[in-house]
N, C-alpha and C positions, 0 to 999 in steps of 0.2 A: 450430485444435486447442486443445483443453483438456487441461492436464496436472494432475493432482491432483483433489481433490474440493471441489467448491464449498461442502458443508457443513462443510468443516474449513479448507482451503486449497488454492488452484488459481490457475494462470495461464492466461489465455485469449490466445492469440497466433497472428495471421494472418501468414505471411511475405508480403512484398511481392513481386509478380511481376517489377517492373522492377528491383528491387535486394534481393538474399537477404540483405543485411545489415541490412535494415530491415523493418517491419511494423507492425501494429497490436495493441495488447495491453491488457489490464487485470488487475488482482489481485482474487481472490475470497477472503473470508474470512469464514466462518460465513453464507454465503449472501448477504453484502453486498458488493458490488463498489466498489472504490477505482480511480480512474482512468477514462479514456474510452478506447473501441476505435476512436474516430474519428481520432485525431491519428496522423501516422506518426511512428514513432520508430525509433531505432537499438536492435537488439536487445540488443548488448553493452553499449552505453554508457548505455542509458536503462532498459531493463526488467532486465537482469542487476544494474546497478548499484542499483536500488531494491531488489531482493532482497537484495543484500549489505547495505544500509543497514538493513533489517529483522533480518537475521541478528546485525548488530554492534550492536543496540540497548544501552543501559546499563541496568544494574540500578538500581531506585529503592531508596530507604532509608526509605520511608514506607508505611504501610498504606493501602491505596487502596480495599479492599473494602467498607468503610462509607460511601463517598462516592458520590453519584449521578453519572451520567455528565457533566452539566453542572458539578458542583462538581469533578471531576476534571480536565476540560477547563480550566477557569478556573484550577486550580492549576498546570497546566503553562504556560498562558498568562502567569501572574504570576510564575514561578519567574525568579530572576535568572539561572540557567544554562538558560533554556529551551532555547536553540540545541542543548545537549547531547541534547534528546530530539525535536527537530524533525525530521521526515521531509521533506527535501528534494524528494525524486522527482525529476521530469522534466516535460518539457511536458505529458505525458498525465495529470499529476497536479495540473497548476499550479492547477485549480480547486477544490483542497481545502486546508485546514489541517489538518495531522496531526502527531500525537506518537507515539512508540513507545518502549516500555520492556521489559525483561525482568524476569521474577519466577518463581522456581522452574522454570526451564527452558523457560517460555513466553513467546512474543512477543506482546505486547499492543499493539494499535493503536487509538488513539481520533481520530476525525476527524469534520470537517464540511465541507459544501460552502461555499465562500466566497460572500458575499453583497454583496462590495463591487466585482464586476466584472460585465460581460455574460457570459452562457453561450452560447458559440459551438456546441457540440455537442448534437446532437439527444438522445443518451441520458443526458445531464444536465439537460436542460430542466425534467423533471418529477421530478428526484432529490429525495428527501425532505430538508427543511432540519434535522431534528434530529440531534443528535450521535450517531454510531455508535461502538461499543466492542465489540472482538472480539478474540480471541486464539486462538493455535495454538501446537503445538510447535515450537521452533526446528529441530528435527531433519527436521520435515515440509517446513519451507522450503528448507533444505539438500538434501534429497533430489529436490525439485521442481527447484530450480535446476540440480542435475546432469542431471537428465532431460532439462531444455530445453536445455541445452549439447549434450547428446548428439544430440538430433533437429535441432538447428539448427547443427550443426558445419558450418562453412565452409571 
């Protein structure tokens, strides 16, 4: 099932037949996906926690619009408080390094696939290595989270 619109923000999730509390999911933001749909995850503990992490991103106090994607990514990598913006995610996002922040009611996510470990999932083998930078309204993430929880209430 896909909840939302991949062009802005969506979550793709397939419930496990053997355990309804688990399944396979990934996040779509502006037609780019974050995560792998091949890793079995806990719905509440991993997927919903990632959405909460995105909803609760911190505001930034600098202008990012004039920075290239690589400059912005490096800015977060080199910040003394980089952990404040690091998106920890869960096992289905372990192959990525991502930072999130809020600006003007939008949640911004900047990420890239890791190049320091072997890729195990087929949907990530040909994943582009350049930095991805996308945004969506915080309200949209909150609405999709609510809809997912309604559809997957246990």
